[in-house]
C-alpha positions in Angstrom: 7.5 7.2 5.0 9.3 10.0 3.3 10.9 12.8 5.2 9.5 15.7 3.3 12.3 18.1 4.4 14.9 15.6 3.3 13.3 15.2 -0.1 13.2 19.0 -0.6 16.9 19.2 0.4 17.9 16.2 -1.8 16.3 17.8 -4.9 18.4 21.0 -4.5 21.6 19.1 -3.5 21.3 16.6 -6.4 20.9 19.5 -8.9 23.9 21.2 -7.5 25.8 17.9 -7.4 25.2 17.5 -11.2 26.5 21.0 -12.0 29.8 20.3 -10.3 30.5 16.8 -11.8 30.1 15.9 -15.4 31.6 12.3 -15.2 28.9 10.6 -13.2 28.5 6.8 -12.6 25.5 5.1 -11.1 26.2 2.4 -8.5 22.9 0.6 -8.1 21.4 -1.8 -5.6 18.3 -1.4 -7.7 17.8 0.7 -10.9 14.4 1.3 -12.4 13.0 3.5 -15.1 11.7 6.1 -12.6 15.3 6.8 -11.4 16.6 7.0 -14.9 13.8 9.5 -15.7 14.8 11.7 -12.8 18.5 11.8 -13.9 17.4 12.7 -17.4 14.9 15.3 -16.2 17.6 17.0 -14.0 20.1 16.7 -16.9 22.6 14.8 -14.9 25.3 13.6 -17.2 25.3 9.9 -16.4 28.2 8.2 -18.1 27.4 4.6 -17.2 26.0 2.2 -14.7 28.9 0.6 -12.7 28.0 -3.1 -12.2 30.2 -6.2 -12.1 27.5 -8.9 -12.1 24.9 -7.8 -14.7 25.2 -9.4 -18.1 23.3 -6.8 -20.0 25.2 -4.1 -21.9 22.8 -1.2 -21.1 19.8 -0.3 -19.0 17.3 2.4 -19.8 19.7 3.6 -22.6 22.6 3.9 -20.2 25.7 1.8 -20.8 26.7 -0.8 -18.1 30.4 -1.2 -17.4 32.6 -3.1 -15.0 34.2 -1.3 -12.0 37.7 -1.8 -13.4 36.8 -0.2 -16.7 35.1 2.7 -14.9 38.1 3.4 -12.6 40.3 3.7 -15.6 38.3 6.8 -16.6 38.1 8.5 -13.2 39.2 12.1 -13.1 38.8 15.1 -10.9 35.2 15.7 -12.1 34.1 12.1 -11.5 31.3 11.4 -9.0 29.0 8.5 -8.0 25.3 8.3 -7.4 24.7 5.4 -5.0 21.1 4.1 -5.7 20.0 2.2 -2.7 16.9 0.0 -1.9 16.2 1.8 1.3 16.9 5.4 2.5 20.2 6.0 4.3 20.7 8.7 7.0 23.4 10.6 5.0 23.1 12.2 1.6 26.7 13.0 0.4 29.8 11.0 1.2 33.0 9.8 -0.5 34.4 6.4 -1.6 38.1 5.4 -2.0 39.1 3.4 -5.1 42.5 1.9 -5.5 43.8 2.5 -9.0 47.2 2.1 -10.6 49.4 4.8 -9.2 47.4 5.6 -6.0 43.9 6.0 -4.7 40.9 8.0 -6.0 38.6 9.6 -3.4 35.4 10.0 -5.2 32.4 12.1 -4.0 29.2 10.2 -3.9 25.5 11.1 -3.6 23.3 8.5 -1.8 19.7 8.2 -2.8 17.1 5.4 -2.5 14.9 4.4 -5.3 11.8 5.6 -3.6 13.4 9.0 -2.9 14.4 9.3 -6.5 10.7 8.7 -7.5 9.6 11.2 -4.9 11.9 13.9 -6.3 10.9 13.1 -9.8 7.2 13.5 -8.9 8.0 16.8 -7.1 9.9 18.1 -10.2 6.8 17.3 -12.3 4.5 19.0 -9.9 6.6 22.1 -10.1 6.5 21.9 -13.9 2.7 21.9 -13.9 2.6 24.7 -11.4 4.7 26.7 -13.9 2.3 25.8 -16.7 -0.7 27.0 -14.7 1.1 30.3 -14.1 2.0 30.7 -17.8 -1.6 30.1 -18.6 -2.5 32.8 -16.1 -4.7 30.5 -13.9 -3.9 32.8 -11.0 -6.7 31.5 -8.8 -5.0 28.1 -8.5 -1.4 29.1 -8.4 -1.3 29.8 -4.6 -2.9 26.4 -3.8 -0.7 24.5 -6.2 2.4 26.1 -4.7 1.2 24.9 -1.3 0.9 21.4 -2.7 4.4 21.6 -4.0 5.7 22.8 -0.6 3.8 20.2 1.5 4.5 17.5 -1.1 2.6 14.3 -0.5 3.0 11.3 -2.7 -0.7 10.8 -2.3 -1.2 13.4 -5.0 1.3 12.1 -7.5 1.9 9.4 -10.0 4.5 7.6 -12.0 5.4 7.9 -15.7 2.4 6.8 -17.7 -0.3 9.5 -18.1 -2.7 6.9 -19.7 -3.3 5.5 -16.2 -3.3 8.6 -13.9 -3.4 12.1 -15.2 -0.6 13.9 -13.5 -2.1 17.4 -13.9 -5.2 16.1 -12.1 -3.3 14.6 -9.2 -0.8 17.4 -8.9 -3.7 19.7 -7.9 -5.0 19.0 -4.4 -8.7 19.1 -4.9 -9.3 19.1 -1.1 -8.2 22.7 -0.9 -10.9 24.0 -3.3 -13.6 21.3 -3.2 -14.4 19.1 -0.4 -18.0 17.8 0.2 -19.6 17.3 3.6 -21.8 14.4 4.5 -24.0 14.8 7.6 -25.0 11.3 8.6 -24.1 9.7 11.9 -25.0 6.0 11.4 -21.5 5.0 10.5 -18.2 5.0 12.5 -14.5 4.9 11.6 -12.0 2.9 13.6 -8.3 3.7 12.8 -6.1 1.1 14.5 -2.3 0.5 14.9 0.8 2.4 15.9 0.6 6.1 15.3 2.3 7.4 12.2 4.0 10.6 13.2 6.1 11.4 10.0 4.5 14.4 8.4 1.7 14.1 11.0 0.2 11.3 8.8 -2.3 9.9 11.3 -3.4 13.4 12.5 -3.8 14.7 8.9 -5.8 11.5 8.1 -8.4 11.9 10.8 -8.5 15.7 10.2 -9.5 14.9 6.6 -12.1 12.4 7.7 -13.5 14.7 10.3 -13.9 17.6 7.8 -15.8 15.4 5.3 -17.9 13.5 8.0 -18.4 16.0 10.9 -21.0 13.8 12.7 -19.3 10.4 12.3 -17.7 8.8 15.4 -14.0 8.4 14.8 -11.8 6.2 17.0 -8.1 5.9 17.0 -7.2 2.5 18.7 -3.5 2.3 19.4 -1.1 1.1 22.1 0.1 2.4 25.5 3.1 4.6 25.1 2.3 5.6 21.5 0.4 8.8 22.0 2.2 12.1 22.8 0.5 15.0 24.6 0.4 16.9 21.3 -1.3 13.9 19.6 -3.9 13.7 22.4 -4.6 17.4 22.0 -5.2 16.9 18.3 -7.6 14.2 19.1 -9.5 16.4 21.5 -9.6 19.3 19.1 -11.0 17.1 16.3 -13.5 15.1 18.5 -11.5 11.9 18.0 -11.8 9.1 20.6 -8.3 7.9 21.6 -8.0 4.3 23.0 -4.6 3.4 24.4 -4.6 -0.4 24.7 -2.3 -2.7 26.5 -0.6 -5.0 23.9 -1.4 -8.7 24.0 1.3 -10.9 25.6 1.7 -12.9 22.3 1.9 -10.7 19.2 1.0 -13.7 16.9 2.4 -14.5 13.4 2.9 -11.2 11.5 1.4 -9.3 14.5 -2.0 -10.7 13.8 -3.0 -10.6 17.5 -2.0 -6.9 17.7 -4.4 -6.2 14.9 -7.2 -8.3 16.4 -7.0 -6.6 19.8 -6.7 -3.0 18.6 -9.4 -3.5 16.0 -11.8 -5.2 18.4 -11.3 -2.5 21.1 -12.2 0.2 18.6 -15.3 -1.6 17.3 -16.3 -2.5 20.8 -16.3 1.2 21.8 -18.4 2.0 18.8 -21.0 -0.7 19.7 -21.2 0.3 23.3 -21.1 4.1 23.1 -22.6 5.2 19.7 -25.7 4.5 17.7 -23.6 3.7 14.6 -25.0 0.8 12.5 -22.0 0.5 10.2 -18.3 0.7 10.9 -15.1 1.0 8.9 -11.9 -0.5 10.2 -8.7 0.9 8.7 -5.1 1.6 9.7 -3.1 4.5 11.1 -0.7 4.4 8.2 -3.3 4.5 5.5 -5.5 7.2 4.1 -8.5 7.1 1.8 -8.5 10.1 -0.6 -11.9 9.4 -2.2 -14.2 11.8 -0.5 -17.4 9.8 -0.5 -15.9 6.5 0.6 -18.4 5.9 3.4 -21.3 6.7 1.0 -19.8 4.3 -1.5 -19.5 1.5 1.0 -23.0 1.9 2.3 -24.4 1.9 -1.3 -22.5 -1.4 -2.0 -24.1 -3.0 1.0 -27.5 -1.9 0.0 -27.0 -3.2 -3.6 -25.6 -6.6 -2.6 -27.4 -8.3 0.3 -25.8 -11.4 1.9 -27.0 -14.9 0.8 -28.8 -15.6 4.2 -29.2 -14.3 7.7 -25.9 -15.5 9.0 -24.6 -12.0 8.6 -26.5 -8.7 8.9 -24.8 -7.4 5.8 -22.0 -8.4 3.5 -18.4 -7.5 4.6 -16.4 -5.3 2.3 -12.7 -6.1 1.9 -10.1 -4.5 -0.3 -8.5 -7.2 -2.4 -5.7 -7.8 -4.9 -7.0 -10.2 -7.6 -5.8 -13.3 -5.7 -9.1 -15.0 -5.3 -7.8 -18.2 -7.0 -4.4 -18.2 -5.4 -4.3 -18.3 -1.6 -7.7 -19.6 -0.2 -9.3 -17.0 2.2 -6.7 -14.4 1.3 -8.6 -11.2 1.6 -6.8 -8.0 2.6 -7.0 -7.6 6.3 -6.1 -3.9 6.6 -9.6 -2.5 5.7 -13.0 -3.9 6.4 -16.5 -2.3 6.3 -19.8 -3.7 7.4 -22.5 -3.9 10.0 -21.1 -3.2 13.4 -22.2 -6.6 14.7 -20.5 -8.4 11.9 -17.3 -6.5 12.1 -17.2 -7.1 15.9 -17.5 -10.9 15.2 -14.8 -10.6 12.6 -12.2 -9.3 15.2 -13.5 -11.4 18.1 -11.9 -14.6 16.9 -9.4 -16.3 19.1 -5.8 -15.1 19.1 -3.4 -16.9 16.9 -1.4 -19.3 19.0 0.4 -21.7 16.6 4.0 -20.4 16.1 5.0 -23.4 14.1 2.7 -22.3 11.3 4.8 -19.1 10.7 8.0 -21.0 10.1 6.2 -23.4 7.8 4.8 -20.5 5.8 8.2 -19.0 5.3 9.8 -22.3 4.4 7.2 -23.2 1.8 6.2 -19.9 0.3 8.0 -20.4 -3.0 6.5 -23.9 -3.3 3.1 -22.5 -2.7 3.5 -19.9 -5.4 4.8 -22.4 -7.8 1.7 -24.6 -7.5 -0.5 -21.5 -7.6 1.0 -20.4 -10.9 0.8 -23.9 -12.4 -2.5 -25.2 -11.0 -4.7 -22.2 -10.8 -3.7 -20.1 -13.8 -6.5 -21.6 -16.0 -9.1 -20.7 -13.4 -8.6 -16.9 -13.9 -11.5 -17.0 -16.5 -13.8 -18.1 -13.6 -14.8 -21.2 -15.6 -15.3 -23.7 -12.8 -15.7 -26.6 -15.3 -12.1 -26.2 -16.5 -9.4 -28.8 -16.2 -8.5 -27.2 -12.9 -11.1 -29.4 -11.2 -9.3 -32.5 -12.4 -5.7 -31.3 -12.2 -3.5 -33.9 -10.3 -1.3 -31.2 -8.7 -4.4 -29.7 -7.0 -4.0 -32.1 -4.0 -0.5 -30.8 -3.5 -1.8 -27.3 -3.5 -4.4 -28.1 -0.9 -1.9 -29.7 1.4 0.1 -26.6 1.3 -2.9 -24.3 1.6 -4.1 -26.0 4.8 -0.8 -25.0 6.5 -0.7 -21.4 5.4 -1.7 -18.8 8.0 -1.0 -15.3 6.8 -3.0 -12.8 9.0 -5.5 -12.3 6.1 -6.1 -16.0 5.8 -6.2 -16.6 9.6 -8.8 -13.9 10.2 -11.2 -14.7 7.3 -10.9 -18.5 7.6 -11.4 -18.5 11.4 -14.4 -16.1 11.1 -15.9 -18.4 8.4 -15.6 -21.5 10.6 -17.1 -19.7 13.7 -19.9 -17.8 12.0 -20.8 -19.3 8.6 -20.1 -23.1 8.4 -17.6 -25.8 9.1 -14.7 -26.1 6.6 -13.8 -29.2 4.6 -10.0 -28.8 4.5 -9.9 -30.7 1.2 -12.0 -28.0 -0.5 -10.4 -24.8 0.7 -10.4 -23.0 -2.7 -14.0 -23.8 -3.4 -15.1 -22.8 0.1 -13.1 -19.5 -0.2 -14.8 -18.7 -3.5 -18.3 -19.4 -2.0 -17.5 -17.3 1.0 -16.7 -14.3 -1.2 -19.7 -14.9 -3.5 -22.2 -15.3 -0.7 -21.0 -13.0 2.1 -18.3 -10.5 0.9 -17.8 -7.6 -1.5 -14.3 -7.3 -2.8 -13.2 -3.9 -4.2 -9.9 -2.6 -5.7 -7.7 -0.2 -3.6 -7.7 2.2 -6.6 -11.5 2.5 -6.4 -11.2 4.5 -3.1 -7.8 6.1 -3.8 -6.2 4.4 -0.8 -2.8 5.8 0.2 -0.4 3.5 2.0 3.2 4.8 2.6 4.4 1.3 3.6 4.7 0.7 -0.2 5.8 4.2 -1.4 6.7 3.1 -5.0 3.2 1.6 -5.5 1.1 4.6 -4.6 -1.3 5.3 -7.5 1.4 3.8 -9.6 0.9 2.8 -13.2 3.7 0.3 -12.7 1.6 -1.3 -10.0 -1.6 -1.4 -11.9 -0.4 -2.6 -15.3 -1.2 -6.3 -15.8 -3.4 -6.6 -12.7 -6.9 -7.7 -13.1 -9.7 -5.9 -11.3 -10.5 -7.6 -8.0 -14.1 -6.2 -8.1 -14.6 -7.5 -11.6 -13.4 -11.0 -10.6 -15.6 -10.9 -7.5 -18.6 -10.1 -9.8 -17.6 -13.2 -11.8 -17.7 -15.2 -8.6 -21.2 -13.9 -7.8 -22.5 -14.8 -11.3 -20.8 -18.2 -11.3 -21.2 -19.2 -7.7 -23.8 -21.9 -8.5 -21.1 -23.8 -10.4 -18.8 -24.0 -7.3 -19.3 -27.3 -5.5 -18.4 -27.4 -1.8 
């Protein structure tokens, strides 16, 4: 997660750095359009990208040259911007280059791609604050300034205004307008290690508490995670804090950690509240849509399950991967009847370590078959040639061995509470599961914020080219009678 103070400092230092040096070279581990936009916005005189392995002659209108060619043009006003994939602890440093006649010690500014995007967004927010001031919208100026000072990527966007209107997101609506819903039949369980950077977990449950004052909220974390200050924040905001002992075996991709902390939270809700519904989410995620619980309950009321094996359908967030990995439904958020969600996380712990190494070794092969075999099924035409494709058997053999947490949880739940699984018909069974017992929605529909993937937050870059998971789920619902299992 971003260090807000570091981002603020980097913006100032980068601007000053550009004023001192007018012969700047970019040394990239990664170089994308957002970073190029930042350098242009700050009027940094980038002379070239210094790269010895790229074959292109330019990137984002900036020339690409070899290191040897660049060093021949070094002078006392030369500087480097080191564009890294991950943040580094230092901002400014120097690099020594051996050149004919001696050594050049070149000042360098180190910035990660995500930090560059964050600074760019911050610059754009400040630009719109100025526009509001120029338009004499004085009532909003104070609040917009506070947004600029607090700076949260949750209110920002990337470059394309067709997808997310920057002016709308730059303004933190929660300061002016925030509805309150006074029901108590729904609970929220927030599980996982506490996110302390920028008080992320605390600010998340404070937001939920302000919108839903009567909803039970449980933070289910691990022993040793909570500080005294965090415990006080929980008490002050009427949050139940569960400090669980970690399981002895974490499981592949920490799936057993998720199962235990989720189940303990849901178990508390079942035994100590009258809540009929429960939302399970994570400590490092935040939902910025105000009426998310209302939205979830309305979806359940609109789409009942096929039969009485479940009390209600279960809502998952989903990328549009229904036809790729069978039973691959995002595991980080689930909503449903408290009894159903309790069953979902009561499945046995994952105890097959060999599956994890198999998954890693064959991931590329799996994706290759996915792209080749399943591409024509995106239309949701179940009478397509996909049904007769000879490569399908290879895909099924691979799919049987894959056990990402998402797949393990949903597949095991299905076997225990819905029906036995024919391992030769995994894709069809997965589709029928979604059509009969699930509701799949898009992360963007509830404005979910997840700092694990900073550069994808509300990002046009992330959304372009992706189909709607909810739309494809509706297609499954309409066409489910065509799926033979």
